[in-house]
C-alpha positions as CSV (number, residue, x, y, z in Angstrom):
1,M,-61.0,0.4,83.2
2,A,-60.3,3.4,81.0
3,K,-60.8,3.0,77.3
4,S,-58.5,4.5,74.7
5,A,-60.3,6.9,72.4
6,I,-60.5,6.6,68.6
7,T,-59.0,9.7,67.1
8,I,-59.7,11.6,63.9
9,K,-56.4,10.2,62.5
10,D,-57.7,6.6,62.9
11,V,-60.8,7.5,60.9
12,A,-58.7,9.2,58.2
13,R,-56.4,6.2,58.0
14,E,-59.2,3.7,57.8
15,A,-61.1,5.8,55.2
16,R,-57.9,6.5,53.3
17,V,-58.5,10.3,53.2
18,S,-56.9,13.2,54.9
19,V,-57.6,14.4,58.4
20,A,-58.9,17.7,56.9
21,T,-61.4,15.7,54.7
22,V,-62.6,13.8,57.7
23,S,-63.1,17.1,59.6
24,R,-65.0,18.7,56.7
25,A,-67.2,15.6,56.2
26,L,-68.2,15.3,59.9
27,N,-68.9,19.0,60.1
28,G,-71.2,19.1,57.1
29,H,-69.0,21.2,54.8
30,E,-70.3,21.5,51.2
31,N,-67.0,21.0,49.5
32,V,-66.9,17.2,50.2
33,A,-68.1,14.8,47.5
34,E,-71.2,12.8,48.7
35,P,-69.5,9.4,48.2
36,V,-66.6,10.6,50.4
37,R,-68.9,12.0,53.0
38,K,-70.8,8.7,53.2
39,L,-67.6,6.7,53.5
40,V,-66.3,8.9,56.3
41,L,-69.5,8.7,58.2
42,E,-69.6,4.9,57.8
43,V,-66.1,4.6,59.1
44,A,-66.7,7.0,62.0
45,E,-69.7,5.0,63.0
46,R,-68.0,1.7,62.7
47,L,-65.1,2.9,64.8
48,R,-67.5,4.6,67.3
49,Y,-65.6,7.8,66.8
50,S,-66.8,10.8,68.9
51,P,-65.5,14.1,67.5
52,H,-66.0,15.8,70.9
53,A,-64.2,13.0,72.8
54,A,-61.2,13.6,70.5
55,A,-61.4,17.4,70.9
56,R,-61.5,17.0,74.7
57,S,-58.1,15.3,74.6
58,L,-56.6,18.4,72.9
59,S,-58.4,21.2,74.8
60,S,-60.8,21.9,77.5
61,R,-63.6,22.8,75.1
62,R,-66.9,21.2,75.9
63,T,-70.4,21.2,74.6
64,Q,-71.8,21.8,78.2
65,T,-74.5,19.3,77.2
66,V,-75.3,15.9,78.7
67,G,-77.3,13.3,76.8
68,V,-80.2,11.4,78.4
69,V,-81.6,8.3,76.7
70,L,-84.8,6.8,78.3
71,P,-87.2,4.0,77.3
72,D,-90.1,6.5,77.4
73,L,-90.9,10.1,78.3
74,Y,-94.5,9.4,79.3
75,G,-95.6,9.1,82.9
76,E,-94.8,10.5,86.3
77,F,-91.7,8.2,86.8
78,F,-89.9,9.6,83.9
79,S,-91.0,13.2,84.5
80,E,-89.6,12.9,88.1
81,L,-86.4,11.3,86.9
82,I,-85.8,14.1,84.4
83,R,-86.7,16.7,87.1
84,G,-83.8,15.3,89.3
85,I,-81.4,15.1,86.3
86,D,-82.3,18.6,85.2
87,G,-81.9,20.1,88.7
88,A,-78.4,18.7,89.0
89,A,-77.5,19.8,85.5
90,R,-78.7,23.3,86.0
91,A,-76.6,23.6,89.2
92,R,-73.6,22.9,87.0
93,R,-74.8,25.1,84.1
94,Q,-75.2,22.0,81.9
95,H,-77.9,21.5,79.1
96,L,-79.8,18.3,78.4
97,L,-80.3,16.5,75.2
98,V,-83.1,14.0,75.8
99,S,-84.1,11.1,73.6
100,S,-86.6,8.3,74.0
101,Y,-86.5,4.9,72.2
102,H,-90.0,3.7,73.2
103,G,-88.8,0.3,74.4
104,D,-87.5,-0.6,71.0
105,P,-83.9,-2.0,71.1
106,E,-83.1,-1.0,67.5
107,E,-84.4,2.5,68.1
108,Q,-82.4,2.6,71.3
109,G,-79.2,1.9,69.2
110,R,-80.1,4.8,66.9
111,A,-80.7,7.1,69.8
112,L,-77.4,6.3,71.3
113,R,-75.5,6.8,68.1
114,A,-77.3,10.1,67.6
115,M,-75.5,11.4,70.7
116,R,-72.1,11.0,69.2
117,G,-70.1,14.2,69.2
118,R,-73.0,16.2,70.6
119,V,-72.6,15.6,74.4
120,D,-69.9,15.5,77.0
121,G,-71.5,12.5,78.8
122,L,-74.5,10.2,78.7
123,L,-77.1,8.9,81.1
124,V,-78.8,5.7,79.9
125,L,-81.8,4.0,81.4
126,S,-82.2,0.7,79.6
127,P,-84.3,-2.0,81.4
128,Y,-84.6,-3.9,78.2
129,A,-80.9,-4.3,77.5
130,E,-79.3,-7.5,78.6
131,R,-76.4,-8.1,76.2
132,P,-73.2,-6.6,77.7
133,G,-71.9,-5.6,74.2
134,F,-75.1,-3.7,73.3
135,L,-73.9,-0.4,74.7
136,T,-70.3,-0.7,73.6
137,D,-71.5,-1.5,70.1
138,N,-73.4,1.8,70.0
139,L,-71.5,4.2,72.2
140,P,-68.3,6.1,71.3
141,Q,-65.2,4.9,73.2
142,A,-64.1,7.2,76.1
143,L,-67.5,8.9,76.3
144,P,-68.3,9.2,80.1
145,T,-71.5,7.2,80.6
146,V,-73.6,6.3,83.7
147,L,-76.3,3.6,83.6
148,I,-79.5,4.0,85.6
149,N,-81.3,0.8,86.6
150,T,-79.8,-1.1,83.8
151,H,-78.8,-4.8,84.1
152,L,-75.8,-5.5,82.0
153,P,-73.5,-8.1,83.5
154,G,-69.9,-7.2,82.8
155,A,-70.7,-3.7,81.4
156,E,-67.8,-1.3,81.9
157,Y,-69.9,1.6,83.1
158,P,-71.0,2.8,86.6
159,V,-74.5,1.8,87.5
160,L,-77.1,3.3,89.8
161,S,-79.9,0.8,90.4
162,I,-83.0,0.1,92.5
163,D,-83.3,-3.2,94.4
164,D,-86.6,-4.1,92.9
165,H,-86.5,-7.6,94.3
166,A,-86.1,-6.4,97.9
167,G,-88.8,-3.8,97.5
168,A,-91.3,-6.4,96.2
169,V,-90.5,-8.8,99.0
170,A,-91.1,-6.0,101.6
171,M,-94.4,-5.0,100.1
172,T,-95.7,-8.5,99.9
173,E,-94.7,-9.1,103.5
174,H,-96.5,-5.9,104.5
175,L,-99.7,-7.0,102.9
176,L,-99.4,-10.4,104.6
177,A,-98.8,-8.7,107.9
178,M,-102.0,-6.7,107.4
179,G,-103.9,-10.0,107.3
180,H,-104.3,-10.2,103.5
181,R,-103.7,-13.8,102.4
182,R,-104.9,-14.0,98.8
183,I,-102.8,-11.5,97.0
184,A,-102.9,-10.7,93.3
185,F,-99.8,-9.3,91.5
186,V,-100.2,-7.1,88.4
187,G,-96.9,-7.2,86.5
188,G,-95.0,-5.1,84.0
189,P,-93.6,-5.6,80.5
190,E,-92.4,-9.1,80.0
191,L,-88.9,-8.1,78.8
192,N,-88.4,-5.3,81.4
193,F,-85.8,-6.2,84.0
194,D,-87.5,-4.1,86.7
195,A,-90.8,-5.9,86.1
196,R,-89.2,-9.3,86.3
197,E,-87.3,-8.5,89.5
198,R,-90.5,-7.2,91.2
199,L,-92.4,-10.3,90.1
200,R,-89.5,-12.5,91.4
201,G,-89.7,-10.7,94.8
202,F,-93.5,-11.2,95.0
203,R,-93.1,-14.9,94.2
204,D,-90.3,-15.4,96.7
205,A,-92.3,-13.7,99.5
206,I,-95.4,-15.8,98.8
207,A,-93.2,-19.0,98.8
208,R,-92.0,-18.1,102.3
209,H,-95.5,-18.7,103.6
210,P,-96.6,-22.1,102.3
211,G,-100.3,-22.8,103.1
212,A,-100.8,-19.3,104.6
213,A,-100.5,-17.2,101.4
214,E,-101.9,-17.5,97.9
215,G,-100.6,-15.6,95.0
216,R,-102.3,-14.8,91.6
217,E,-100.7,-13.1,88.7
218,F,-102.1,-10.8,86.0
219,P,-100.2,-9.2,83.1
220,G,-99.5,-5.5,83.0
221,Q,-97.5,-2.9,81.1
222,F,-96.6,-0.3,83.7
223,D,-99.5,1.9,82.8
224,E,-103.0,2.8,83.9
225,A,-104.7,1.1,81.0
226,S,-103.2,-2.3,81.8
227,G,-104.0,-1.8,85.5
228,H,-107.6,-1.1,84.6
229,R,-107.7,-4.3,82.4
230,A,-106.3,-6.3,85.3
231,G,-108.8,-4.9,87.7
232,Q,-111.7,-5.7,85.3
233,A,-110.3,-9.3,85.0
234,M,-110.4,-9.7,88.8
235,L,-113.9,-8.5,88.9
236,R,-115.0,-10.9,86.1
237,A,-113.4,-13.8,88.1
238,G,-116.1,-13.4,90.7
239,T,-113.9,-13.7,93.8
240,L,-111.7,-10.7,94.6
241,P,-108.3,-11.2,96.2
242,D,-107.7,-9.8,99.6
243,A,-105.1,-7.4,98.2
244,V,-103.6,-6.3,94.9
245,F,-100.0,-5.5,94.5
246,A,-99.3,-3.6,91.3
247,A,-95.8,-3.5,89.9
248,N,-95.9,0.2,89.7
249,D,-98.1,3.1,90.9
250,M,-99.6,3.9,87.5
251,T,-100.8,0.3,87.2
252,A,-102.2,0.5,90.7
253,L,-104.2,3.7,89.8
254,G,-105.7,1.8,86.8
255,C,-106.8,-1.0,89.2
256,L,-108.2,1.6,91.6
257,Y,-110.3,3.1,88.8
258,A,-111.7,-0.3,87.7
259,F,-112.7,-1.0,91.3
260,A,-114.3,2.4,91.7
261,Q,-116.4,1.9,88.6
262,A,-117.7,-1.4,89.9
263,G,-118.5,0.0,93.4
264,V,-115.7,-2.0,95.0
265,R,-114.3,-0.2,98.1
266,V,-110.6,0.2,98.6
267,P,-109.5,-0.9,101.2
268,G,-112.9,-2.1,102.5
269,D,-113.3,-4.8,99.9
270,V,-109.8,-5.1,98.6
271,A,-106.5,-3.6,99.6
272,L,-104.2,-2.0,97.0
273,A,-100.5,-1.2,96.8
274,G,-98.1,0.0,94.2
275,F,-94.3,0.7,93.6
276,D,-92.3,3.9,93.0
277,D,-94.2,6.5,95.1
278,I,-94.9,8.9,92.2
279,P,-96.2,12.3,93.5
280,L,-99.8,11.4,92.6
281,A,-99.8,8.4,95.0
282,R,-100.4,10.5,98.1
283,F,-103.2,12.6,96.5
284,V,-105.6,9.9,95.3
285,H,-108.4,8.6,97.5
286,P,-107.6,6.4,99.3
287,S,-103.9,7.4,99.4
288,L,-101.8,4.7,97.9
289,T,-99.5,2.4,99.9
290,T,-96.3,2.0,97.8
291,M,-92.5,1.4,97.8
292,R,-90.8,4.8,97.7
293,V,-88.1,5.1,95.2
294,S,-86.5,8.6,95.4
295,I,-87.0,9.0,91.6
296,A,-85.8,12.6,91.4
297,G,-83.0,11.8,93.8
298,L,-82.0,8.9,91.6
299,G,-81.7,11.2,88.6
300,E,-79.8,13.8,90.6
301,Q,-77.3,11.2,91.9
302,A,-76.8,9.8,88.4
303,M,-76.1,13.3,86.9
304,N,-73.7,14.2,89.7
305,R,-71.8,11.0,89.2
306,L,-71.7,11.5,85.5
307,L,-70.3,15.0,85.8
308,Q,-67.6,13.7,88.1
309,S,-66.6,11.3,85.3
310,V,-66.6,14.1,82.7
311,D,-64.4,16.2,85.0
312,R,-62.0,13.3,85.8
313,P,-62.1,10.8,82.8
314,G,-61.1,7.3,83.9
315,A,-61.4,8.0,87.6
316,D,-64.7,6.2,88.2
317,S,-64.4,2.9,90.0
318,L,-67.2,1.3,87.9
319,Q,-69.0,0.3,91.1
320,R,-72.7,-0.5,91.1
321,Q,-74.6,1.6,93.6
322,T,-77.9,0.0,94.8
323,L,-80.7,2.0,96.3
324,I,-83.2,0.2,98.6
325,P,-86.8,1.3,98.3
326,E,-88.7,2.4,101.4
327,L,-92.1,1.0,102.4
328,V,-94.7,3.9,102.6
329,V,-97.9,2.7,104.3
330,R,-101.0,4.8,103.4
331,D,-104.7,4.2,103.6
332,S,-105.1,1.8,100.6
333,S,-103.5,-1.3,102.3
334,M,-105.3,-1.2,105.7
335,P,-107.3,-4.3,106.7
336,G,-110.8,-4.2,105.2
337,S,-113.5,-2.8,107.4
């Protein structure tokens, strides 16, 4: 559903100043009194006014810049995602304005608001956002936006997402098929939607095999350090599981390091699997079994879809596109020998 844009006249009317004053205040001209400038900025923010969105309705002038708001910039997942986004952007001679909010919802709101008037469209990956109004409260009306792997029921934006639940079920079933019965799962951040869906998939797969499968769970944070801690916790427990399924590859690599330090062989003593198929997964020893998400491809698809919305405002059908991860079997999950 297309949203009507707030115009500069609406801001002027609400602030009880002239259109010219609004324009000068928003563009940083010095001949605007500071109290007036603050008033105009407050009104513009409250109305979610985007100067560029208004300009676009009057001319074809664009910034040729796309905003990208991510929960983090650290790690191979995000570098691969940005690689795909950047490749698609460069093919269309677009620039990127990238911001991270470090998993902090308040900081995310500030990052979104900082994009106002500076970009033609916005890509947002927000696995922590669950309230449908969160984005609309912080985004300018009529700004083309595409969500990546973001779960917001009722959100009026197109979404490209990964079927994390199906991927976790497939991996757990693979480990069981390899003869591993006692499987430990190392999760991700508690409030992260991807982490919760992968945990749910693991639990559902274990529940399908009552009496034949045993699941254990360890906390994680989607990083090597938490994987290393989980691996050490398993070693301290005295009895290793048959297999470890980590909620992402970076966590799996942390587990691998903990086992290597203790002289535990993978897969001879314990099998290991991850999720995402980051580039490093195929180059470690043993090579890591994982669920392949075409991370760069996800970024490329999201950018292409966004640029279609920029070129044809209001034409997007708001459909959710779901990508199914692919099981990639490598050395780390083979039966122990």
